[in-house]
C-alpha positions in Angstrom: 210.9 33.5 3.0 213.0 35.1 5.6 215.1 38.2 5.9 218.0 38.4 8.3 218.0 41.3 10.8 220.7 41.9 13.4 220.3 38.4 14.7 221.2 34.8 15.0 219.0 31.8 14.7 219.4 31.2 18.4 217.4 34.4 19.2 213.9 35.5 18.7 212.0 34.9 15.5 209.6 37.6 14.4 206.9 37.0 11.8 205.7 40.2 10.1 205.9 42.4 7.1 206.8 45.9 6.1 204.7 48.8 7.4 202.9 46.6 9.9 202.7 46.2 13.7 205.8 44.0 13.6 207.7 47.2 13.6 206.6 47.7 17.2 208.3 44.4 18.2 211.4 45.2 16.2 211.9 48.4 18.1 211.3 46.5 21.4 213.8 43.8 20.6 216.5 46.4 19.6 215.7 48.4 22.7 216.5 45.3 24.8 219.6 44.4 22.8 218.2 41.1 21.7 219.1 39.0 18.6 216.3 38.3 16.3 215.4 37.0 12.9 212.5 38.3 10.8 210.3 36.0 8.7 208.3 37.7 6.0 204.7 36.7 6.7 201.2 38.1 6.6 197.7 37.0 5.9 197.3 39.3 2.9 200.6 38.5 1.1 200.4 35.1 -0.7 204.1 35.2 -1.5 205.0 35.0 2.2 205.4 32.3 4.9 201.6 32.0 5.5 201.6 28.4 6.5 204.4 28.9 9.0 202.5 31.8 10.5 199.3 29.9 10.6 201.0 27.0 12.4 202.1 29.4 15.2 199.0 31.7 15.2 195.7 30.4 13.8 194.5 34.0 13.5 197.4 34.7 11.2 197.9 38.0 12.8 201.2 39.8 13.0 203.4 40.4 14.8 203.8 36.9 16.0 207.0 36.2 18.0 208.7 32.9 18.8 211.0 33.1 21.8 214.5 31.5 22.0 212.8 28.7 24.1 210.2 28.1 21.4 207.2 29.7 23.1 204.8 31.8 20.9 203.8 35.3 21.8 201.2 37.3 19.9 199.7 40.8 20.4 202.1 43.8 20.3 201.2 45.0 23.8 201.8 41.6 25.3 205.1 41.2 23.5 206.3 44.5 24.8 205.2 43.4 28.3 207.2 40.2 27.9 210.3 42.1 26.8 209.9 44.6 29.6 209.6 41.9 32.3 212.3 39.7 30.9 214.8 42.5 30.4 214.0 45.1 33.1 217.3 47.0 32.7 216.1 48.2 29.3 213.4 50.2 31.1 210.5 49.4 28.7 208.0 49.2 31.6 209.4 52.2 33.6 211.7 52.5 36.6 209.2 52.0 39.4 205.8 50.5 40.1 203.9 53.8 39.5 205.4 54.1 36.0 204.9 50.5 35.3 201.2 50.7 36.1 200.9 53.7 33.8 202.6 51.9 31.0 200.5 48.8 31.3 197.3 50.9 31.4 198.4 52.7 28.3 199.4 49.6 26.3 196.1 48.0 26.9 194.3 51.2 26.1 195.9 51.5 22.7 195.4 47.8 22.0 191.7 47.8 23.0 190.7 51.2 21.7 193.0 52.3 18.9 194.7 49.2 17.4 191.4 47.3 17.3 189.9 50.0 15.0 192.5 49.4 12.4 191.2 45.9 11.5 187.7 47.3 11.0 189.0 50.1 8.8 191.1 47.8 6.7 188.5 45.0 6.4 185.0 46.5 7.0 183.3 43.5 5.3 184.3 41.3 8.2 182.2 43.3 10.5 178.9 43.4 8.7 176.6 41.0 6.8 176.0 43.7 4.2 178.0 43.6 1.0 177.4 46.9 -0.7 180.2 49.5 -0.9 178.1 52.3 0.7 177.7 50.3 3.9 181.3 49.4 4.0 182.3 53.0 3.5 180.0 54.1 6.3 181.7 51.6 8.7 185.1 52.9 7.7 184.1 56.5 8.2 182.5 55.8 11.6 185.4 53.7 12.8 187.9 56.4 11.8 186.0 59.0 13.7 186.0 56.7 16.8 189.7 56.0 16.4 190.5 59.6 16.3 188.3 60.3 19.4 190.2 57.5 21.2 193.5 59.2 20.3 192.3 62.5 21.5 191.3 61.0 24.9 194.7 59.2 25.1 196.6 62.5 24.4 194.6 64.1 27.2 195.3 61.3 29.7 198.9 60.7 28.7 200.5 64.1 28.0 204.1 62.8 28.3 206.1 63.9 31.3 208.6 64.0 29.7 207.8 60.7 27.9 204.7 58.6 27.7 206.4 55.9 29.8 207.7 58.3 32.4 211.2 59.7 33.1 212.6 57.9 30.1 211.0 56.5 26.9 209.7 53.0 26.9 207.1 50.5 25.7 204.2 53.0 25.7 206.1 55.4 23.6 206.9 52.6 21.1 203.3 51.4 20.9 201.9 54.9 20.5 204.4 56.1 17.9 203.6 53.2 15.5 199.9 52.7 15.9 199.3 56.5 15.5 200.8 56.2 12.0 197.7 54.6 10.6 194.3 55.7 9.3 194.9 59.5 9.4 195.6 59.6 13.1 198.8 61.7 12.9 197.1 64.3 10.7 194.2 64.5 13.2 196.6 64.8 16.2 198.6 67.5 14.4 195.4 69.5 14.1 193.7 68.7 17.3 196.5 67.8 19.8 199.6 69.6 18.5 201.6 69.1 21.7 201.0 65.4 21.6 201.8 65.3 17.9 205.1 67.0 18.7 205.8 64.4 21.3 205.3 61.6 18.8 207.8 63.3 16.5 210.3 63.4 19.4 209.7 59.7 20.0 210.2 58.9 16.3 213.6 60.6 16.4 214.9 58.2 19.0 217.7 56.0 17.5 216.0 52.6 17.7 212.7 54.0 16.6 214.2 56.0 13.8 216.1 53.0 12.5 213.0 50.8 12.3 210.7 53.4 10.9 213.2 54.1 8.1 213.2 50.4 7.3 209.4 50.1 7.3 208.5 53.5 5.9 211.5 54.5 3.8 211.6 58.2 2.7 209.9 58.8 -0.6 212.1 60.0 -3.4 212.0 63.8 -4.0 
C-alpha cells in the first residue's frame, strides 16, 4: 500500500509509517526539494508492504529509502548524510568543514547512543533470554534512564549556536528534534535541560519540520 506525497515515481521512494523515523527522512527530502513517494511499511503492521520492505532491507527497519537510481539506503543518519552530500546547497551538513564535522559527529552520536535505545525500550524481549514481565520492565526502566543520560550529555556538548548544525539549521537539528520525541525524552529535557528543550521547540517550528510533524503527530482534538 502506498501513499503519495509531494512526489513523482521518478524520485525517491521512502518506506515507513506514521510516527516513526521515516519522518526524519521526509524532512530531509523536503529540505532538499526532492520528489519522493512514501510506501506504508513497517515490521509491526501486518497490513503494510512488509514483503517489499523485506526485499530491500532484511532487517525490516524503517526508514528505508530507494534512490532514483535504484540504490537502497538505510539508517536515518546515513540517509541524511547522503542527502547532504548529494545536495550541498541545501546546507544539511553545514556551510564549512568545521560545521560538517560537528554535524557528522552529532548524527552518529544520536544514532549510536539515543536512537539505539528506542528498540530496546520497545522490544525488551529481544535483548534477554528471560521471559517474565518484571525482567522486561527492568530492562525498559534501565534503558530509559540511560537514554535520558545520553540526551543530557548531548545537550551539554551541542548547545546550539544558534542551531545544532551551526549558523543555520540542518541535518543534526532534524535528527535531534524527531528522536527526542520518544520514550519521555522531551519531558526529561524540559525539566533537566530547559534551554535545549527550548531549542528543540524552535527547530520544530521550522516550516519543513512543522509540516512533517503535523502529518506524523497530528494535534489531538480539544
